[in-house]
N, C-alpha and C positions, 0 to 999 in steps of 0.2 A: 662369328660374333659371340662373345661370351653371353650366356643367358641372363646374368644379372645386369649387364650393360643394356641388353635388349629390353629388359623390364624398366630399367632406369630411363631410357629414352622415351618410352611410352608414358610413364608416370610424369616426366617433365613436360610432355605435350599437354597433359591434362592440367599440371600446375600453371603453365603459361596460358592456357585457355581460361582458367578460373580468374586469373589476374586481369585478363582483358575483357571479361564479361560478368563483372560482379553485379550488374543490374539484371542479368538475364537468368536462363534456366541452367542451374548448377546441380541438377538432380543426379542421383547415382546412374540412372539410366542414360542421361546425357553425356556425363563425364566418362563412364565406361566406354561409350561409343567413341569419344574422342581419343581415348587410350587404346582402342582396339582390344578390350578385354570384355569377357562375359561379366555382366552385372553381378552375378553370383560370386565371382572370385575377386572382383576389382577392389572392393573396400578392404579386403584382407591385404591384397598386394600393396595397395596405396599406403596403408599403415605400416607395413613392413619396410617400404622404402623411405617414408617421411617420418615415421615415429608418431604421427598423428592420425586420428580417425578422419574420414573425409568430411564429415559434418563439422568437426571441431576446426579443421583447417579453414573450410569455407567461412565460418562464422568469425574466426580470428582475423583473416585477411580482409573481410568486409569492414570489421571494426577498425583495423589499422589503417585502411584506406580512408575510412570516414574521419579519423583523427587527423590524417595528413591533409585532407581537404579543409577541414576546420581551421587548421594551423596556417595553411597557406592562402586561404580565401576567407579572411575573417568576416567579410560582409555576406557570405553565403548563408542562406537560411537553413536552420537545422532540418526542416522538412525536406528541403532539396538534397541535402547531404544524405539523409536517410533513403530517399528514393533512388539516388544515384548509386548507392552501394548496396541495393538489393534488399532493403528492409520494406516491409509492407506499409509502414507509417511511422510517425514520430513516437508513438507509445511503445511500439516494439523496439525501435531503435534505442529509446532512452533506457529501457530496462536492460537490454544487452550491454550498452555502453557502461551503465553503472555496475553491473555484474563484472564487467571486465576491468574497469578502471577505478572503481570505487567512488565515482561521482557522476551526477547526471551531465549530459552535454551542455545544458544550459547554465550549469554552475562553473564551468571551466572557462577561464579568461582567454584561452587559445594562445597564451604566450608562455605560461609557466609549464615546467615539465608535468607530464602525467605520471605521478609516482604512486605505485602500489607494490606491496611486497612480492606478488607473484609476477610483476612486470620487470623485465630485465633492465638494469642500468647500463649506460653506455660503457664500453671498455674502460679500465681504470685510467689509461693514459688520456682519455678524453673527458671533458667536463662541460657543465652547463655554463653558457655565457649569457649575461644580461644584454638587453637590447642596446643599452648605452655603451657597453664594452664592445659590442660588434660594430656599432657606428665609429667609435674611435679607432678600432682596428682597421676599418676600410679607409678611413680618412688618412691614416698613417702609411697605408699601402697604396701610394699614389699611382703606381705603375699597373695596378690591377684594374681591369675593365670588364664589366659584364656585358656580353653580347648575345643578341637573339639572332641565331643563324640556322642553317640546316646541316644535317649530315646526309650524304648520299646513300642510296641502297647498298647494303652489304650482306655477305654471307658470314655468319658467326659460328666458329668452331670452338667449343668450349667444354669445361669440366664444371659440373655443379657441386659446390662444396658446402656441406652442412656443418653448422657450429664452427665457422672459420676463424673465430678470433681466439688469441691466446694459445696458439699451437703453430705447427709448421705447415699446415695443409695448403695454405695459399702459396707459400714459397715452393713447396714440392710440386704443386700443379704447374707453376710457372716454368720450372725447369723441364718438366715433362712436355710441355708445350713447345719450348725452345728446341728440345731434341727432336720432336716430331717435325717441326719446320725444317730442321737441318736435314732430316732424313729424306724429305720430299724436295729438297734443294730450292727452298724458297728463301730469298733474302729478307731478313727481318726489317730491313729498311723500306720494303715495298708493301708492308702490311702494318696494322696497328694492334698493339696489345690493349684489350679493353676488359676492364672489370665492371661487373654489374651487381650493385647491391639490391637484392630483391626484397629486403626488409630493413626497417629502421632499428638499429640496435638499442635505441633509446626507448622503443616501444615494444619490440618483439622480444620474447624470452630467448636468451642466447642459444639454448639448444634448438630452437626453431629457425634461427637466422640462416639464410641461404646466400651464398655469393657466387656468381658465375665468373669464371676467369677464362678468357679465350682470345682468339685472333680474329680481327675483322678483315675480310677480304673484300675490298670495294668491288661493286658491280658496275659502277659508273665512275668517270672522272670527276673531280672537283669536290665541293663541299668541305666540310670539316676534316674528314679523313684525308682528302686530297691536300688540304692546307698542312696537315701534320707530316705527311709523306713529303710534300714539297720542301718543308723546312730542313729536311735531311739532304737536300740536293738531288732528289729523285724525281723532279717534276716531269722529266721526259721519259721516265720509265713506263713501260707498258703495264696494264692491269695484269695482276697475277692470276693464273688459272684457278678456277673455283674448285675447292675440294669436293669430292663425291662422298656419299655415305660409306662406300666401301673402303675409302682411305682412313676413315675415322673409327671403324669398328674395332680393329686390333688394339689401338692404344686406349679404347674406351672413351672416346670423345663424341659429343652430340653436336647437332647442326641445327641452327635457326637462322631464317632469313628475315632481314629487317628492311622495310620500305623506307624511302626518304622521309624525314621527319624534321618538324621545327623543334629547336631546342634552345634553351638558355645556357650559355657556356661561359666558363670562368677559368682563365689560365692561371694556374696555382702552382708555384714552385716554392718548396720549403719542407719543413719537417711535419711529422704527423699532426701536431697541434695546429700548425698553420693550415693544413688541408681541412681539419675539423672546423676551424672557425669559418673558412670558406663555405663549407656546406651549411653551416648554421646561418651564415649571412643570406645565402640564397633562399633557404627555406623559410626563414623567420622575418626577413626584412624585405628582400627584393621581391619575391613572389606576392606577399600580401599587399604590397604597395603598387602593383602593377595590374595589367589587364590579362594575365595568363594564370593557368593552374596546371599542376602536373598531369600529363597524360597517363593512361593506363599502360605504362612502359617503364622498365627499370631505370633508376639513375645510373649514370655511367662515369667511369673514370677511364679516360683515354690517355695512355702513356705517350708523352712527347719524347722524352728520353728515358732509356731503359736502366734497370738496376745494374747491368753490366757497366754502365757509364758513371753512375753516380751513387751506386749502393742502395741499401734498403733503409737507410736512416733519413734520407731526404727523398723528395718526389718532385717530378716535373709533369704536371697532368693537366688535361683539359677536363674539368669536372663538368658534367652535363645533366640537365634535367629535360627529358622530353616534355613539351608543353602544348597546350591548346588554348585558344582564346576563350575568355569568359563570356 
């Protein structure tokens, strides 16, 4: 294994732990143990891999998670948001929120964009949509249906891409994954390509955005992954053998196991603007109106049809948000 990939894997474990335990102990001692590093060295290694100090990263993702909860659960009290995202109380949370976003949480209407010069805007091809525009878009897209369902447990083999927008890193990673599948003689029709956005590009500075692109290997039949595989006429195909870490070392890939999880899913076929509207609709209209909020797991884009079939100008995706009941 290349040393830099070994370090990347261990930092990834710490990053994933942070995202799933925002209300818990995220001290240097705890996180260095998760990453299997000495506390003395971990903060330097973490900054070398991510470009952020450990404390800055923890504070940033707590605030961004808080903003997401406020946007998708408008009836949730600010005190509850603060405690769920690891702040000691409302006063500390309000100071941190104002310092980050330029306004107090109580002054935000939870619908308009959080704009501040140091906060990144969405990629230029994407734009902000009013609630009225999103309702009209959904009404016109009569074949589009939001579903609450589950994906089955799967092993995820992925590359983590930093600052993924406005360059070829995503496409390059995709081709490397396809070549790896071919080398292990796995039929692409028996697995699912999944992208996971770990950050909201409308909130997170572009240099801090992270995107995981990888292959989902189902551990069980059925669920959303089985539905996608079955749509390719592969319903009777056996489950593909799960990759071991040794297979992923040379190409510099990481492994993460996901348990079965409830999700809200939206089948979305169209160009990038269409996909963007679908994400906005889920986060700004469907979730706030319902009985769910996002779980501490990444949003996912599951490829129904691949770029080899339809190119990179249009997409055929199941866009998914892992959720929990309020």
